[in-house]
C-alpha positions in Angstrom: 18.4 144.8 304.0 14.2 145.8 303.7 11.5 146.8 306.9 8.8 144.1 307.0 6.1 145.3 304.6 3.5 147.2 307.0 -0.2 145.3 307.5 -1.8 148.0 305.3 0.3 146.0 302.2 -2.0 145.0 299.9 -1.9 142.2 297.8 0.6 143.3 295.0 2.5 145.2 297.7 3.0 142.0 299.4 4.5 139.9 296.7 7.0 142.3 295.9 8.0 142.6 299.1 8.3 138.7 298.7 10.2 138.7 295.2 12.6 142.0 297.1 13.1 139.1 299.9 14.0 136.4 298.0 17.1 138.7 295.9 17.8 140.3 299.3 18.8 136.6 300.3 20.5 136.3 297.4 22.4 139.1 297.2 23.8 138.7 300.5 25.6 135.1 299.6 28.9 136.2 298.7 29.5 133.3 296.4 26.4 133.7 294.5 26.8 135.2 291.1 23.2 134.1 289.1 19.9 134.2 290.1 17.3 132.2 287.5 13.1 133.3 288.5 11.7 130.2 287.4 8.5 131.6 286.9 4.7 132.1 284.8 4.0 135.1 283.0 2.3 136.8 285.9 5.2 136.3 288.1 7.4 137.5 285.5 5.2 140.6 285.5 6.6 141.1 289.4 10.0 140.7 288.4 9.7 143.2 285.8 8.1 145.5 288.3 11.0 144.8 290.9 13.8 145.8 288.6 12.0 149.0 287.4 11.3 150.4 291.3 15.2 149.6 291.4 15.9 151.3 288.3 14.3 154.6 289.7 16.0 156.4 293.1 12.6 157.4 293.8 11.5 153.5 294.2 14.4 152.0 294.8 14.0 150.0 298.7 17.9 148.1 298.1 21.1 149.3 298.2 21.7 147.6 294.4 21.2 148.9 290.9 19.5 146.8 288.2 20.7 147.4 284.6 18.5 145.3 282.1 20.2 143.9 278.9 17.6 142.8 275.9 20.2 141.8 273.2 19.3 138.4 271.5 21.1 135.4 272.2 22.1 134.2 268.2 25.7 133.2 268.8 27.6 132.3 271.9 30.6 133.6 270.5 29.1 136.8 269.9 26.9 137.7 272.8 29.5 139.0 275.4 30.2 141.6 272.4 26.7 142.5 271.9 25.7 142.8 275.5 28.7 145.4 275.5 27.5 147.4 273.1 24.2 147.4 274.4 25.7 148.7 277.9 27.4 151.1 276.5 24.7 152.8 274.0 22.5 152.8 276.8 25.1 154.6 279.3 25.6 157.0 276.3 21.9 158.0 276.2 21.7 158.5 279.7 25.0 161.0 280.2 22.8 164.4 279.7 20.0 163.3 282.4 23.2 162.3 284.6 24.6 165.7 284.2 21.6 167.1 284.7 21.5 165.3 288.6 24.7 166.3 289.1 26.5 163.0 288.8 29.5 162.2 287.0 29.3 161.0 283.6 32.6 160.1 282.5 32.7 156.4 283.0 34.0 154.8 279.9 34.4 150.7 278.6 37.7 149.7 278.8 39.4 149.8 275.5 39.1 147.5 272.8 42.1 144.4 272.1 40.7 142.0 274.6 38.5 139.1 274.4 34.9 139.9 273.9 34.0 138.2 277.1 36.8 139.4 279.1 35.7 143.3 278.0 32.6 143.0 279.1 33.2 141.7 283.0 35.7 144.5 283.0 33.5 147.5 282.0 30.9 145.9 284.5 33.8 145.9 287.1 34.8 149.1 285.9 31.2 150.8 286.0 30.6 149.3 289.0 33.7 150.8 290.8 33.0 153.8 289.1 29.9 154.5 291.0 31.0 152.5 294.3 29.7 155.3 296.3 26.3 154.8 294.7 25.8 150.8 295.2 26.1 147.8 297.1 26.0 145.8 294.2 25.1 145.8 290.6 22.9 143.7 289.2 22.8 142.7 285.3 19.1 141.3 284.7 19.9 139.4 281.1 16.8 139.7 279.4 16.9 139.0 275.9 14.6 139.4 273.3 15.4 136.4 271.3 17.0 133.1 272.0 18.0 131.7 269.0 20.3 128.7 270.6 18.8 127.4 274.0 21.3 124.9 274.5 24.1 127.6 273.9 22.3 129.6 275.8 22.3 127.5 278.8 25.9 126.8 278.5 26.9 130.6 278.0 25.1 131.0 281.6 26.6 128.4 283.3 30.0 129.8 281.8 29.6 133.1 283.5 28.8 132.1 286.4 31.9 130.6 287.1 33.9 133.2 285.7 36.1 134.6 288.6 34.4 138.0 289.3 34.1 140.4 291.5 31.5 139.7 293.8 29.5 142.8 294.0 28.2 142.2 290.5 25.8 139.8 289.8 23.3 138.5 287.0 19.9 137.5 287.0 17.4 135.4 284.7 14.3 134.1 284.3 12.9 130.8 283.4 9.4 129.8 281.8 7.7 127.2 283.9 5.8 126.2 281.4 8.8 125.8 278.8 11.9 125.8 280.5 15.3 126.0 279.4 17.3 126.1 282.5 16.3 123.0 284.5 18.8 121.9 286.6 21.6 124.7 285.7 22.1 125.3 289.3 23.4 121.5 289.6 26.5 122.5 287.4 27.7 124.9 289.8 25.3 124.7 293.1 27.7 127.6 295.0 27.6 130.2 292.2 23.6 129.7 290.8 20.5 129.9 292.4 17.1 128.6 291.0 14.3 129.9 293.0 10.3 129.9 292.1 8.4 132.7 293.9 5.0 131.0 293.9 3.8 134.1 294.0 -0.3 132.9 293.2 -1.0 136.2 291.3 -4.5 134.7 290.8 -5.7 135.0 294.6 -3.8 138.3 294.6 -6.4 139.9 292.0 -9.0 138.0 294.1 -7.5 140.1 297.0 -7.5 143.4 295.1 -11.4 143.0 293.8 -12.5 142.0 297.2 -11.0 145.2 299.4 -11.5 147.8 296.7 -14.4 149.9 296.1 -17.8 150.2 298.2 -19.9 147.1 298.3 -22.4 146.9 295.3 -22.9 145.6 291.8 -19.9 146.7 290.3 -18.1 144.9 293.6 -19.5 142.3 292.9 -19.4 141.8 289.1 -15.6 142.4 290.0 -14.7 139.8 292.5 -16.3 137.0 290.4 -14.7 138.1 287.2 -11.1 137.8 289.0 -12.8 134.2 290.6 -13.1 133.5 286.4 -9.7 134.5 286.1 -8.0 132.6 289.3 -10.1 129.3 288.7 -8.5 129.8 285.2 -5.5 129.6 286.2 -6.0 126.3 288.3 -7.3 124.7 285.5 -10.6 124.2 287.4 -13.5 125.1 284.6 -16.3 124.1 287.4 -15.4 127.2 289.4 -15.0 128.9 286.2 -18.3 128.4 285.0 -19.9 129.2 289.0 -18.0 132.9 289.1 -18.8 133.2 285.3 -22.5 132.9 286.2 -21.9 135.0 288.6 -21.0 137.8 286.7 -23.2 137.3 284.2 -26.1 137.8 286.6 -25.0 141.0 287.4 -24.3 141.9 283.7 -27.2 141.4 282.8 -29.1 143.2 285.9 -27.3 146.2 285.3 -27.8 145.8 281.4 -23.5 145.7 280.9 -24.2 144.4 277.5 -20.4 145.0 276.9 -19.3 143.0 280.1 -21.5 140.5 278.8 -18.8 140.0 276.0 -16.1 140.1 278.6 -17.2 137.3 280.7 -17.9 134.7 278.0 -14.4 135.5 276.9 -12.6 134.6 279.9 -15.0 131.4 280.3 -13.8 130.9 277.5 -10.0 131.1 278.0 -10.8 128.7 280.9 -12.2 126.2 279.2 -9.2 126.3 276.8 -7.0 125.9 279.2 -8.7 123.0 280.8 -8.4 121.2 277.4 -12.1 121.7 276.4 -12.3 123.3 273.0 -15.5 122.7 272.3 -16.9 123.5 275.2 -14.7 127.3 274.8 -16.3 127.9 271.2 -20.1 127.7 273.0 -18.2 130.0 275.3 -16.7 132.4 272.5 -20.1 132.3 270.4 -22.4 133.2 273.4 -19.4 136.2 273.1 -20.2 137.1 269.7 -23.9 137.0 270.1 -23.3 139.9 273.0 -20.9 141.3 270.9 -23.9 142.0 267.7 -26.1 142.8 270.8 -23.9 145.7 272.0 -23.3 147.0 268.5 -27.4 147.1 268.3 -27.3 149.4 271.3 -24.8 151.4 269.5 -22.1 150.5 272.0 -18.7 152.6 270.7 -17.2 148.9 271.7 -19.7 146.8 269.6 -17.6 146.5 266.5 -14.6 145.8 267.9 -16.0 143.2 270.5 -17.6 141.5 267.6 -14.0 141.1 265.5 -12.3 140.0 269.4 -15.0 137.0 270.1 -14.6 136.1 266.6 -11.0 135.8 266.6 -11.4 133.7 269.8 -14.3 131.5 268.5 -11.7 130.4 265.4 -8.7 129.6 268.0 -11.2 127.3 269.8 -12.1 125.7 266.7 -8.7 125.5 265.6 -7.9 124.3 269.2 -10.4 121.0 268.2 -9.0 120.7 264.7 -11.8 121.8 263.0 -10.5 123.5 260.4 -13.1 124.2 257.4 -15.3 125.8 260.6 -12.6 127.8 261.8 -11.8 128.8 258.1 -15.2 129.8 257.9 -15.5 131.7 261.4 -12.0 133.2 260.4 -13.2 134.4 256.5 -16.7 136.1 258.2 -14.1 138.3 260.8 -12.4 139.7 258.0 -15.3 142.4 256.6 -16.5 143.0 260.8 -12.7 144.0 261.1 -13.0 146.3 258.0 -15.9 148.0 259.5 -14.1 148.5 262.5 -11.3 149.7 260.9 -8.6 147.1 262.5 -6.6 146.9 259.6 -4.1 144.3 261.6 -7.0 141.9 262.3 -8.7 142.1 259.0 -5.3 141.2 257.7 -5.0 138.3 260.7 -8.5 137.0 260.0 -7.9 136.6 256.5 -4.1 134.7 257.1 -5.6 132.0 259.2 -8.6 131.6 257.2 -6.0 130.7 254.4 -3.5 128.5 256.7 -7.0 126.5 257.9 -8.1 125.9 254.3 -4.7 124.4 253.7 -4.9 122.4 256.7 -8.6 121.2 255.1 -7.0 120.3 251.6 -8.7 123.1 250.1 -6.6 124.4 248.7 -8.5 127.4 246.3 -10.0 128.2 249.2 -6.6 128.5 250.8 -5.0 130.7 248.1 -8.2 133.4 247.3 -7.5 134.1 250.8 -4.0 134.0 251.2 -4.1 136.8 248.2 -7.1 138.5 250.1 -4.7 138.7 253.3 -1.4 139.9 250.8 -4.2 142.5 249.6 -4.9 143.7 253.3 -1.0 143.9 254.0 -0.5 145.8 251.0 -3.0 148.3 252.0 -1.3 149.0 255.4 1.2 151.9 256.4 4.6 150.7 255.6 5.4 150.9 259.5 2.7 148.6 260.1 3.4 146.5 257.8 6.6 145.9 259.2 5.6 144.3 262.6 2.7 142.3 260.7 2.3 138.8 260.7 2.3 139.4 256.5 5.7 137.4 256.5 3.7 134.1 257.3 1.2 135.1 254.6 3.9 135.0 252.0 4.8 131.8 253.3 1.6 130.1 252.9 1.6 131.7 249.2 4.9 130.1 248.2 3.5 127.0 249.6 0.4 126.8 247.6 2.1 128.1 244.6 1.4 124.8 241.9 -1.4 123.3 244.1 -5.0 123.3 242.4 -6.9 126.3 242.7 -3.8 128.6 242.4 -4.0 130.7 239.0 -3.0 134.3 238.4 0.5 134.0 239.6 4.1 132.2 239.5 6.5 132.3 241.5 8.6 134.5 240.4 5.7 137.6 239.8 4.6 136.3 243.6 8.1 136.8 244.6 8.3 140.3 243.6 5.0 141.2 244.9 6.0 139.7 248.5 9.5 141.8 248.1 7.7 144.7 247.3 5.6 144.9 250.2 7.7 144.0 252.9 11.7 144.5 251.6 14.3 141.7 250.4 15.2 139.4 253.3 11.4 139.2 254.8 11.7 135.3 255.1 14.6 136.0 257.8 11.4 137.1 259.8 10.1 133.9 260.0 12.0 132.3 262.8 11.5 134.2 265.4 13.5 131.4 267.7 12.9 130.7 271.5 12.2 133.2 273.6 12.2 134.0 277.3 8.8 134.9 278.8 
């Protein structure tokens, strides 16, 4: 259904063609209904790219139309109704664009009065028929922003795959390789459900792009070495990461790219964390802090931000090693740096983590102090920024500490009133993000 990639296609383009070929193989199977992409985070981005390109007429390379539905999966019995509402809303928002493109925008979902599941499937079928001259298949990408009931989600998809539905309607989902929810689901309906691992090796793609782009010189050498660090991290090979980092660092020092020295130390730290070397990762992040300070002294505009980022990374490495007291001190030191960098989000987050680490170390007095400072930082935020912050977790920590030694100045009722004023009634409902698909 698609042409073979040209010899000049780059590493990303070839992987996109591979993803598209997998879809086409699924699409040509008349019995198949549900495609499960089992992928990591980087591969998921390629799935998203496929959907985005096939949604835009200019980039489409298949005769199929893709629609993405992101409604959270909360209750199995309500999900079909929620999806139908999202589908209808999407279409309503696009009516003017359809008219502008000289397309018929008169489609309407079926009348209510039928069970939610039946009505959703009939809506999809009628949508396909309404625009049958513009598509072969209607591909529905189910990408819920939250999954509150993983077992219910699995059962819901199994039932969906078994429904007697027009073969021109297909569904696909992604499932995380690291935290799978749908392992073995294809065995429940092998003719209807197909599970694939695209095996794209995205780290190798990044290395290839780095080698192929730009003229030879320090910048290219640095770019290739940094890509090699990322590739080694993906393969959990800290020795290879250290070697590549050394090569990149030598270039950065020779070129006086002090900000890029920070990047290299951070990348090596991430590789070490991924390999379970928390102590060595902490050493890398300490090196990053030193380099960031040098950048600040040299009046590099990114210096203060880099100090914050490196400090937060060091704190995370110490947490990974369960060095609670050290981590708390590091997070406390980051807070004033974030203030100087005018980064209110990181100021709140550093103080929140300091409070949590002190709590783990049974230092309740310090935990309470840092928790109150985090609350003050959150209260100073603009309301719209506060709404998407980690302030609810600050509130949760403070409520846990009420009545513990070292807590003074506020009782539970006063604290709750203050938290409600900062975040609105019902803020505790935001504490359970549920399971998600990456």
